[in-house]
N, C-alpha and C positions, 0 to 999 in steps of 0.2 A: 240701494237707495234710489228713489225716483225723484227727479227734479222737474217741476212744472214751472215754466217761465211765462208769465202773462204780461204783455205789454200792449196796451190799447186793444186793437183788433187782432193782434198777432199772438198766437199761442203755439208753443213748441214743447213737446214732451220728450224727454230723454230717459232711457234706461241706462244707468251708469253702473258699469261693472269693470273689474279688472284694472289694468294699469293704463296710463296714458299711452297714446300711439302717435306716430308721426305721419302727417299728411304728405302725399306725393313721394314717399320714401326718403324724406329728409332725415338726416341724422342730427339730432339736437343733443348737445351736452347738458346734462343736469350737473351744474357746476357746484352748487351749494344747496343745503337744505337744513332746516331747523325744526325740531320739535320743542325745544326749550332754548330761549336766548340766555346764554351765559356770558359773564363779563370777566375781564382780567383786572385783578387788583382793585376791587371796589373800595373807595375811600371810607365807607361807613359799613357797619355791620348790617348784614342782610335783614335781620329782624329788628333793627332800630326803627325809629319813627321820625317822620318829618311832619310836624303838626299832628293831625289826627290820623295820618295815613302811614302804613308800613313802607319802609324805604324801598324794598324789593319784593314784588309779588310776581313770581314766574309766569303764572297763567295770564297776566295782563301785559306781558311783553311780547310784541310781535313786530318783526321787521317789515315795515310798510313801504319803504322806498329805498332806492340805492342809486349810486353813481360811481363810475369807475374812472380812474386817472391812470392810463397806461404808463406815462412817463415816470411815475413814482411807484407804480404797483399798488396804489392805495384804493381800497373800496370803502366808500363812505355810505353809511346807512342811517335811516331815520327810524326811530321807534316812537310812534304817535303817543302823546300823552292824553289819550281819551279815557284812560282809567288810571287809578293811582298805582303806585309801586313801580314806576319806571325811573331807574336811577339816572339815566342820561337820555336826552332827547335825540342827540346825534352821537353816532359811534363810528368806529372804523376798524379795519383789519388790513393786513398786508397779504395779497393774494399768493405771494411766493411762499408763505408759511403753511399753506394748506393744499391738500390734494383735492381732485375732483370728487364730488359727492360728500365732502366733509361738512362739518358744522362749526365754522370759525367762532372763536371767542372774541367778544367785542370789547374795545376800550373807548373811553369817552373822547369825542372829537370836538374841538381841538384838544380839550382836556376835560376831566370830570368837573373841575371847579366851576367852569363857566356854564355848565349845564345843571348846576345844583339848584334845587328848590330849598326854600328856607321855611321854618315854622311860621314866621310872620306873614308869609304869602297866603296862609289859610286862616287868618284872623280878621275880625272886623276892625277897621281903623277907628282911632279915637276921634273925639270931636275936633281936636286940633288938626289931626291928620286929614280929616274930611274936608276942611276948608269950606268952600261954598258949595261943594257937591252934595248930592242927595243920595244916600245909600238906602237900599230897599231890600227887604227879605220877602219875596213873594210867597204866598201860600203858607205852608207850614215849614218852609226851609229855615233851619236854625243856623247860627254861626258855625256849628260843627259840620254842616254839610255844604256850606257855600254862601257867598255873598254876591250881590249884584249892585252895580252902579248904574242908575237910570237917568242921569242928566246927559243927553247926547252932546251938548255943547261944552261940557266940562268933564268929560268921561274919565279923564286920567288925572285930575287934579289931586287925587288922594293917594296916588301910587307912591309908596315909600321906597326911595333908592336904597339898595343894599350897598354897603360901603366897606372897604377894607382900609384901615389906617386913614380914614377920612376921605378916601377917594371913591367915587361911585364906581360900581362894577356892573356893567350891563351883562345880562345873562341870556342864554338861549333857553327859551321857555317852551315854545310850541311851534315846531317846524314840521310841515307836511312833506313836501318834496324838495329835492336839491337838484341843482344844475351844475355839472362839472364843465368848466371852461378849459378845454384842452389847448385852445389857441394861446391863451395867456396864463395857463397853469394856475387856476384858482377855482374856487367853488362859490356859487351864488345861492342864497336861499332867503326866504322871508320867514321871520319869526313873528308869530301872531301876538306873543306876549300874554296869552290867556290860555288857561287849561279849563277844560269842561269835562268833568268826570260823570260817566253814565248819563250824559245829557241832562242832568238835573242839578249839578253843582258846578257853578262857574266862578272862577277866580281870575280877575283882571289884575295882572301883576306888573306889567310895564307896557309901554306903547309899542305898536307894531313897528318893525324895523327891517330894512334890507341889509343883509350881511354879505361881506366878501372876504374870503379867507385864502391866503396864499397856500399853494401846494408845491413846495420845493421838491426837486428830484430826489433828494435824500431824506424825504419825510418819513419813510418807513424806518430809517435808522435813528433819526434824531427825535421823531415825534414832536417836532417844533413847527407849528403852523401859525405864522403871524397873521393877525387881523389887519386887513388892508383898509376896510371901510365898514362902518356901521352907520346907516342913515335912517333916522326915525321918520316915519311918515308924518307929513304936516297935519295939524289938528283938523283942518277942514276935510281931509280924506279919512283920517282915523276915526272921526266922529261918525262917519257913515257906517263903518264896520270895524269892530275890534277883533274879528276872527274871520276865517274863511279865505285868507290869502294863501293860494295853493301853489301855482306854477310860475316859474320865472323863465322867460325866453330872451336870448341875447341877440341883438341886431347890430353888428359892427358896421361902421361907416367908412373905415379906412383900413387898408391892408397893413399900415405901418404904425398903428396906434392901439394900445390897450385901453385908452381912456375915451376914445371917440366912439361911443355906442349908446344905443337906446335899449332899455330893459322893459319888457312887457310882462306885467304881473296880473294874473287873473284872480278875481275873488268869486269863488264858486257858491258861497252862501248868499251873497247879496247881488251877484250877477252884474259886475262891472269890471272894467279893465283900468289898471293904473299904468301910465307910461312914465318912465324915469329917464331923464336926460342925464346920463352918467357924467358927461364932460362938464356940464353946467350945474349939476346938483339941483335939478328942478323936477317937480312932479306935476302931473295933471291926470285927469280921468276921462273915460268915455263910457257912455251908456247907450245901449241900443236894444230894440225889441228882440233881435236875434240872439242876445245873450241870455234871454229868459228860458227857463225850462219848459218843455212841452208836457203839460199835465197828463195827457193821455198816454205818454210814453215814460212815465216816471214810476210806475208801480212795479216793484221787483218782488217776485215770489220765489223763495227757496224752501221747498218742503223739508221738514225735519230740522230746519234751522230758524228762519224767521221770514216774515213778510214785511216789506218795508216800502214806504213811499219815498223814493229818492228824488225829492223835488229840488234838484240841484242843477244849476245852469252852467255858464261859461267855465270851462275847465282847462283845456289844453290849447296851446298856440304853437304852430310849426311854421317855419318860414321857407318859401320857395327860393328860386334862383334870382339874383339881382338883375334888374334891367339896365339900360344904358345910363340911367340917372342914379343908379345905386338903390332904387326902391325894390321891394320884394312883395310878393303876395303873402299875406299872413292868413294861413288856414286855421280856423278855429272851430272847436266842437264843444258840446255840452253833454253832461252825463245823462240828463233826461231829454233824449232826442236822438233820432237816427240820421239826421242830416249833418252835412258839413257846410261851413260858410267861409267867406273870404272878404278881406278888405286890404287895400294897398297900404303898405307902411308909409307911403307918402302922406296919407290922411292922418295916421297915428302920430307921426313925428312932428306935426304942426300943432303947437300948443293952442293956437287961435281956434282950431277946429273943435277944441274941447268945450269952449264956452260960447261960440256963436253957432248959428244954425247950419251945421254941415249938411251936405247932401246925404239924406238917409239911404239913397240907393248905392252909396259907396260900400255899404255893408250888405252883402247879397248872399243868397243861397246858391251853392254849387251843385248840389245833388244829394242823393240818399244812398246810404250804405246797404240798406235792406232791412227786412223785418228782424227784430230782436238783435240788431247790431248797434246798440248804443256804445259809441266809442268812449273809452276812459282817457287813455294817454296816447299821443301820437308822436312819431319821430320820422324824419326824412333822411334817406341816404342820398347824398348828392352825386355819388359815382354812377348810380343807375336811375336817379330821378324817381325814386319809389318812396311812398309814405307807408308806414306801418302803424297798426292800431292794436291796442289791447281791448278785449271785449268781456264784460262781466256776464252778460246774458247768454251768449253763444259759447262761452268757454273756448274762444279761438283767438289766434293772432292772424290778423288780416293784412292785406297789402293792396295798394292802388298805385299804378303808374300815373304820375301827375300830368303827363302829356296827353292822357286820354280823358274822355268825358267821365264824370263821376256818376255811376249807376251800378246796380247789383251785378250786371254782366261783366263789369271791369274790376270787380272786387275778387281777389284771390285769397285762398286759405294757405297760410304759411305753416301753421301748426294748430292742431286740434287736440285738446285734452279730453281724455276719456273719463278722468276723475273730476269730481267737483273741486274746482281749482281757484277761481276768482283771480284771473290775471290783472295786474295793476300797472306796474312800471314797465317802460320800454325805452331803449335808447340805442344809438349806433356809435361805436367808438372809432378812433382814427385808424385802427388796425383792420377795419372792415368787418367787425363782428356786430351782429344784432343781439342785444341782451334783452331779456324780458323776465318778468318775475311774477309769481303767483303769491297771494297773501290773503290771510283772513281778516284784513283790515275792515272790509265792509261789515263783517259780523261785529267787530269791536265797535265800530262807529254806530251801528244801527240797533244794537241789542245789548242786553246784559249777560248774554250767554258766555260762560267762561271757556277759554281755550283748553283743549285736552292736552296735558303735558306729555302724553304718550303718542300723539298723532302729529305728523308733519304739518305745520301750518304755513311755512314759507319755503318756496323753492325758487332757485335762480337758474336760468337756462341761457345757453349761448349757441349761436349758429352763424356761420359766415353768410354775409348778405347775398352773395352770388348763389350760394346753395339754397338759401331761403326762398328765393324767387324763381328758381329753376323749375320749369314745367308749369308755371302759373301764368295767368293772363298779365301779370305784372312784369314778365321777363322782357318784353319788347313792345 
């Protein structure tokens, strides 16, 4: 299979054969892999239906993101609901139950019930349920394939709460990426509250919300994970975008508090940042031209699979070391673009800056990673001061020492895949391991191509950080 990757004026041709190999002689553990995502004790029959859609469709299930909590041994995964037949949006398994190279079975996290979709989620609301909203069925879309709500100021007035014994039950509908908080033993994620199947059937089920769930040390034994917080986005923010909330980054302000922090949330579809003051339960947003995609670097070409214009902007935020005032450099990247940018968290943490004319120069470009190096996800290891990147186009894991100028000469290759892989997620755990994952999520997102149930679609890798940077320009 030959892959030609065309981005702007940069063109790279690769002849892909054989197995993946390791750059600089690094040994990378292939920890897990999946051809088919299988579940433990599904609460419904696999061939049953939820509205017009089958409950479980194996070829539509792909592990798209993950996070590890060493204190409990829990691995949490997300299975994007970009196609029907996904029984649970979030799942988990215990790493102690599985050997290297195995394919763990997934159970619903924190449980199946809270991840359930209902038949009413896929039906057109009645006149009474619509209220003052205006429902619209564009083109030839019928109630059987989706409904759209097109009043931006009253987008969610018709959402009907699911209830059990008269009490509302908020559910996890559509989460992309998760952030494991090892410091305070919890997991953060944004639920978009909306599913969009095959990019032509959209169901707005509930308002976007930030979730925080406890990760107790005995979680693998009890499978009891209390919900610590669920905060719905205010209407003035939710009205801007009902989907596209992707990454969550945590910025602690005190060494002695789990409550005193700011949360930075990226919206990749509509290119803005949400700041959440966790202590005071307050939201505000930032917009800047550097959050927007670079059109000339947005066209992705994958021969034999699909060609796609990934016109996607702000995606990942990683934080540098704190200064004497406790402020950090927020490094941010976008999918359509090879540059990296920065802004001080001093700017982001000041709500007044979000609605007065802040100094636009506070948001600045740091440099470029190089041709065909559009970064997807970033992570920083604070022991060595090194940032790591996943790369869709180059099929590489890259590194950069944040104490050096950002340019291609200072970008190192930690790992290079020989196979068509699509690396997505990356993070560093407290034990000093760099984790990264390959996934066919871009294919699920950008096409109708079914996954091959006999071909590995997701792989999870692990390497010690010191070994990952050994022999690269990132080492010192």
